[in-house]
N, C-alpha and C positions, 0 to 999 in steps of 0.2 A: 649337449656335448657328449661325445662318445669316445672312449679309449679303445683302440683296436691293436691287436697283435697282428703285424703285417708280414706277409710272405715276400721273400726275395723275388724281385722282378714283377710283382703284381702292380696293378694300377696305383694302389695306395703307396707302395714302395717307391714308385717313380715320383709321386708327389713329395714324398719325404726327401728324396734325392734333390729335387728342385729347392726345397726349403733349406736343406743343409748347405747347398751351394750358395744360395742367396745370402744366408745369415753368417755362415762360418768361413766361406772361402773367397767369394768375390770381393768383399771388403779388403782382403789381404792381397788381391791380385792373383789368387790361386783358383784352380778348378779341381774338381774331383776326377782323378784319372781312372782309366779302366782298371789298372792294377790295384789302385786303392779300393775301388768298388768290388773287386773280386773277393776281398776279405769278407764282404757282407754275406756271402753264401752261407757261411756256417755260424751266423750270428742271430741273436734275437732282436727284433725291431718292434718298436711301439710308437704309436702316434695318437694324438688327440685331434679329433675332428669336430667341426660343427657343420652338420649336414655333410657335404662332400668336400668342404674346405679344410685343408690341413692347417692346424694352429701351432702344433708343437710336435717334435719327434725326438727319439733317442734310440741308441743301439747298445747292446751288450755283447762283448766278446768273451767267450769262455776261456779262462786261464788255467783252471784245474777243476777237479771234481767239486770243489766247494767255493772257488773264487771266480769272480767275473769282473770285467772292466767295462764301466759305463763310458760310452764314447758318443761323439757327434750329437750332443744335446743342443737342440735349436728350437727357439720359439720366434714366431713372426715378430719382427722388430716393433711394430705398432701395438702389439699385444703384451709385450714384456712388462712385468711388474704387476700383473693381474692374478697371479697364482696358478696360471696354466701349467708352467713348467713344474712347479711343486706338485700339482695334482698328478701329472704324468709320472714323475719320479717316484712318488709314494705308491702309486698303483703298480708300477713296474717292479719296485722292490718287493712288494707282497707276492707278486706273481713268481719272481725268481726265487724267493724264499720257499714257496710251495714246490718249486722244481728241485729243491735241495741245496741251493747255494746259500752261504752264510757270510760271505765276505765280498764287499764291493770296493774296487779301487777306481780311481779316475785321475786324469790330469786336468786340473782346473786352470783356465786362463785367469790372470790377475783380476779381471773384471767380474769373474764368476765366483770368486772365493766366498764372498759374503752369502751368496745364494746357497752354496753347499754347507757353509757353517750353520745356517738356519735349519738345515735338514740333518744336522748332527754328524756331518762328515768331519774327520780330524785330519789336519795337515801333517805331513811328515816329510823329512828329507829337505834337501836344498832346492832353491828355485832353479829352474832350468829353462832353456829356450826350446820351443816347439812351434813350427810354422811361423817363425819369426817373432813370436810373442813370449813373454815370461809366463811360466806355468809353475804350479806346485802340485805335488802328489797328495792325494787325499784318499781316505778310506773310511769304511763304515762296516760294522758287523751287524747283520740283520737276524 
């Protein structure tokens, strides 16, 4: 397995888009719009591959000089629970720390809160709805 930092519009990026849509959007009856994907230009993208097959991906949006927002974390449904997402998150955290970021925020779906708890993310604020699902804000200092 190999973790790659992927470039916007690259072949690896297009694989990540397909995974994100399959795991995060289509089950909700949604698709990734052109406007939504435009945001990806200025973001960091990471993916875990086995040979050329994408297994997991995530994106970071820059919020400030020290703060970033983790977004669009997706692991192939059949591979969830095997530690692949954890491996990708931990790798990406270290990379972003080396880039000078010290604070990560995210919006966790109810179904993912336990995953982030295990990675030492702390919940804050009230539950809210995003893409039709309950979410909670979480953060971690790295």
